[in-house]
N, C-alpha and C positions, 0 to 999 in steps of 0.2 A: 365238356363241350368245347370244341376248338375248330375254327374255320381254317381253311388252307390259305392263310394270309402271309404275304411276303413283306418283311420289314426293310425299309430303305432309310438310312440315316440322312438327315437334311440339316440345313443351317438354321431354319426357322420353323417353329412348330405348326402354324396354320398352313403355310405353304406345303410343308411336309405331309401333314394329314391329308390335305386336298389331293396332292399328287399320289400318295399311297392308296387312298380310297378309290381314286379314278383308275389307277393302274389295275387294281383288283377288279374293277368293273369294265375292263377291256380298253380303256383309253390311256395310251402310253404318253403321258405328259410330264415334262420335267418340272422340278421346283422353280427354276427361273421363269419358265413359261407361265406357270400358275401366278407367280408374283407380278409379272409384267402385265398380263391380260387383266388380272384382278386389281391393277393400279395400287399396288401395295406400298409404293414409295410416297412418303408424306412427311409433313412436319407440322406440329402445333405446340405452342407454349401457352399453358393455362395457369398463370400465377395466382389466380383466385381459387384454384382447386389444389389441395395438398394431398400428396401421396407419400406415405412414410415421412411426414412432416417437412416436405419440400415441394416446391411448385411442380405441377404435373407437366411432363414433357413427353410427347409421343412422336416417334419417327414412322408411324404407320396409322392407317385408319382404324376405326372402332373394331373390336373383335367380331369376326364373322363376315365383315364386309369384303375382304379379299375373295373368299370362297363364293359369296353371294354375287359379286360382280363377275367373277369368272363364269359362274353357272349361267347368268343372264346372257353374257356375250357369246357363250358356246352353245346355248340352247339346252343346257342340262336342267334336270329337275332334282332339287335337293329337299329333303324333308327335315325340318327342324322342330324340336319339341322342348318345352320347358315344363317344370313340374312344381307343384306346391309342397310336396313332401318327399322324403327319401324312399318310402315304401313304393309309391307309384312309379318313381323314377327307376327303381331297381327292377320292378316287374317289367317295364317297357324295355329296358336294356337286356334283361334275361330272355325276353321273347325274341329280340333281334339275334341274340347269340344262338338261340334254339333254331332259328331260321337260317343260320350261317350268314348273317349280315354284319360284317365288321362295321363298327360305329364310332364316329368321332364324338369326343366330349370336350366341352370347355370346363376347365377346372382351376382351382386355386393352387398355387405353388407351395405355400407354407407347409402343408402336411404331406407333400410327396416324399415318402420315406426313402426312395431310391435316389433322390437328389442329394448332392453334397450339402452340408450344413450352410456353407456360405452363399448358396443359391436359394435357400429357402426363406423367403420373406413374403409379406402380404401383397401378392400380385395375382389377380383372378382371371387373367386372360390367356392362360396356357391351354394348349390343345394336345390331345393324344387320341389314340385309337384303342378300343377294347375289341379283341377278336376271339376271346374264349373265356372259359370259366372252369374252375375246379371246385371241389367241396369247400376249400378255404380261401381261394384267391381268384382274382380276375387276371387274365393274361393281357398285358399292356404292350402296345407298340408306341413308344414315345419317340417321335422322329428326331429329337435332338440327342437321343441316346444311341450308342454304338450298336447295342443289341436289344432284343426284347426283354421285358422285365415283368414284375407282378406287383399287385397291391392286394391286401386283404379286402374282404367284403366291406368291413367297417372303414378302412382307409379310403377306399374309393367313394363311399357314401360321404365321407367327411370332405374330400376335395371337391366333390360335385356340388356340395351345398356350403361352400366357404362363404363367409360374410364379408361385407365391405364393398368398395367401389367395384363395379362390373361383376357383382355377385352372379355366378353362373346359373343358379337356380336349377341345377340338374340338367342343364342343356345338353341334348344329344342331336346329332345330325348325320345324314348319310345320303348318297345318291340313290334315286329311285328310277331315273331314266337317263340314259346316255344315247344321243342320236347316233345313227350309223354313219352319217356324213356330217362333218363339221367344217365350217368356214373359218379357218385359222387366220387368214389374211385380214378379214374384216374385224375379227375380234382383237387382233394385235393392234391395228390402227386405232380402234376405239380405246383400248387400254392406254396406249401412248398419249393420245390426245387428252384423255382424262387426267393423267398424271401431270402433263404440262399445265393444264388449267389449275390443278390443285397447287402445284409448286410456284406458279406465277400469280396466284390469287392476290387481288389488291386489298389485302387485309393485314393489319400490323402483326398478328400473332400466328399467321398461317404461312406455310411454304417458305420461300427464300426470305420474305419479309420477317417471318417469325424467327428464323435463324439469326438474322441481323439484329432483331430486337433483343434476343437473349444475349448476344455478344455485347451489346451496349449495356445491358443490365449487369453482366458478370463483373465488370470492373467497378461497379458501384457496391457490390455485395459486402466486401470487407468493412467499408466505412458505414454502410447502412445497417448491417446486421451483426458485425463483429466477426472475427476470424473463425471461430468455432462453427457458427451457423453458416457462414459463407462456404467453408470447407464441406459441410454436410450437403449443401445445395449442389456444389460442384460434383461431389461424389455420387449423388443421386443422378445427376445428368449423365455421368460416365456409365453408371450401372445400367441405366435405361438404354444407353447407346451400345454398350459392348457385351453385357452379361445377360440381359433379360430379353424376352421375345419381342421387344419393340424396335430393336435393331440398328439404327444409325449407320455407322461405318460399314458393317457387314452387309446391310441392305444395298449399299452402293455397288458392292461387288456382285451381288445377286442380280441387280438391275443391269450391270454391264454384261453379264452372261446372257440375260434375256435379250439384250440388243444384238448380241452375236447371233443367237438363234433366229431372231426376227429378221436380221439382214439377209439370211439365207432364204427364208420363206418369202420375203417380200422382194427379193432380188434388189436390195438397196445397199450398196457399199458404203454410203454415208453413215449408216447405222453402225458399221464396223468401226469407223473412225471415232464416232461418238462413244462407242463401248470402251475404247482405250482411254478416252477423256474421262469417262465416269470412273474407271479404275483408278486414275490419278487422283480424282476427288475423294474416292474412298480412302486412299492412302493419307490424304490430308486430314480426314476425320480421325483416322487412327493416330496420327501424330498429335492431334489435339488431345485425344484421350490419354496418351502417354504423358504429356506435359501436365494436364489437369490432375492426373493421378499422383504425380510427384508433389503437387501443391498440397492436396488433402492428406497425403501421407507424410507431410513435412520433410520432403526430400528434395525440394526444388532448390536449385542454386541461383535462380533468377531473383534479383532484387525487386523487380517490378512484375512479379509472376502473373498476377491477375490481369494486368493490362496486356501482357504478352499473349495469354490464351484468348483474351477478348479479340486481339488483333488476328489471331489464327482463325477464329470463327467468322470474323468479318470478311476475311479473304475467302473462306469457304462459301459464304453467302453470295459474294460477288461472282465467284466461279460458277456456282450453281445457277445463278440468274442467267448468265451468258449461255451456259450449257442448255438449259431448258428452252431458251429462245431458239437456239440452233436446232434442237430436237423437234420443236414444234414446226419449224420451217421444213425440216427434212421429211416430214410425213404429211405436209399440207398439199 
């Protein structure tokens, strides 16, 4: 069983799944447009929750929220299902495949056999599409991979029912209705205004305030926890920023591309200027990641390395605060 599904590689899994599923259903929407309308740019620091023995940091909203917000703002209908056991989850997925319905799944990363070993750890918010099945394998379109791939029946069941934080519980989702006419202008404005609210939220661990709070904590880590633990915390932050589907620096580049598309649709040249500014901020995130990685790999030549990366992050927080205030004004 195999649907006529076209695989498109993307920078981020949930954006890519949403874009690919909607293209299959007749709506030609780019990954940046999915991300922007779905208000995917976010930041939260949760020191009281540990992921891989380090404080939880996320550069995006909860799994599924980007697609849900996109659907609401575009008037789409999406069906989501969770299951109590592998057997019922497999029956439902197989029925979709029989009906030629490519289906998005939330899965755990650790047992994805086609991932390189260094990317396989306990993270349960990855997304992919199943578009077919053979006697031994499921046919997989994972948007972060260059080409389509496969998982055995047992492997897919295992990643669908991975344990731990954000356990997917066999979750599957797919569009069931796409309107013939869509108001992109209104959806874009709603998406931008929501992102500005999130990033400028008056809470110490959310948005630009959250970035500033982490920056202030970083310089305390070596004294408070010792070098080994501080290095682990820093490595976890960079991993979530650059290697895993929560995105940090890369999300800034996707958002910049969204603003370029939005500028044309809204006929708003100010958004093009802000797109360039966001690209520069994305470069600053990448510079931070490079310096941080030198520290936890014991390759830094800086005598005051933790204070230096703390300063980099404080600068990013200040730049983003100014940016989102300007963006809010540009669409008000």
